[in-house]
N, C-alpha and C positions, 0 to 999 in steps of 0.2 A: 585788861581794861585800860582805858585811856584817861582815867581820872587825874593822873599826874599832869595831864596837859592843861588842866584848868577848866573853869566853867564860866558861866555868865557872859557878859559882854566882852571882857578882855581876852579870855582864852590864852592862846600862845602869843607871846610877844614877837613882834617883827622888828629886827634891828636892821637899819639901813645905813650902810657904810658911808653913803653920800652925805649923811648928816655930820660925819666926823672928819672927812677929808679936809685937810688944810687948817685944822684947829690946833695943830702943834705949834707951840710958841717959837720953835726953832726953824720953822719952814717959811721961806719967803715965796709967796705965790708968783712972783715975777722971775724967779730963778729958773733957768733952762733945765736944770737937772732935778727939778722937784719930783717927789715920789709919783710913781705911776698909779693910776686909778684902776687897778686890776682886780678888785674885790678881795684881795688877800689881806688878812690881818697880819701885817709884817712890820709894824711899828708900834712902839709902846703906847702911844696915845690911842691907836686903833684898838689894841688889846684891852686897854683900860675901859674904853667905851663899851666894847662888846661884853666884857665881864660884868659891867654895871647893869647890862640888860637882864641879867639873871636875878638881880637883887631888888630890894625895896629901897626906899629913900634913906634907910639907915645902913644899907650895904649888906643886909641879911639875905641869904639865899631864899628867894621867893618862887622862882620858876625853875623847872627842870629841863625845859626845852625852849630854845629860842630859834626862830626862823631867821635866816639871813637872806634879805632881798636879793634876788638874782644869783643865789649861790647854793642854798640848801638849808640845813639845820644842824644844830649841835645840841646834844643831850648830855646831862651830867648825872652822876649817881654816886652812892657811897661805896660801891663795889663794882668790879667788872661785870658781874652778873646783872646787877641792877641797871647799869649803864646800857648793856646790850639789850636787856628787856625793854628799856625805855626807847632805845633807838629803833628796834624792830616794831614795837607797838606804835610808835609815832608814824612810821612809814605805812603800816597797815591801816591805822585810823585815818590817815590822810586819804588813802585810796577809797575807803568806805565813805568818808565825808564828801569826796568829789562825786561819787556815784549818787549819794543821797541828794546833793544839791542839783544835779542834773535831773533826777527823778522829780524832785520838788518843783523845779522850774517847769517841767513838762506837765505836771498836775496842777500848777498854779497855787501851790502851798509853800509854807516856809519850813525849813529844817528846825526841829525842836532840839536845841543843844542842851547839854547838862547845865544845871544850875551850879552856882559856886558851892553850895552845900553838897550836892550830889558828887561833884568832882572831888571835893575834900574827903568825903566819906569813902569814895572809891579808891582814892590815892592812899588812904590809911590802910586799906586791905592789902596793898602791895608792899608794905614796909616789913622787912624781915623782923621776926621777933627774937 
């Protein structure tokens, strides 16, 4: 189940590295050797920004998957097994959602996503006891 992906209007967060490029206090935007914009998280300020996308305003882990615009996604877990489960389930759920959205568009209806409550309750089922 994909309850760990979240529900309601927010769902999975999308992190866009473009929002963070050039925000490092040590980078002069006019310098010829400024960092490349290659979508790789290879500087501290980029990593800090990306890590923050998983949390809430207090820095507590809130999301288990974050999409990276133009790049892919990252999932986290408490164990290798949980991480792999979430990564595979994310990929499978994305494929199902894509098909559902195509079918919904063809039929002139909207996809009915999980509510936040449904997502939370489904996610709780996937926590090892």
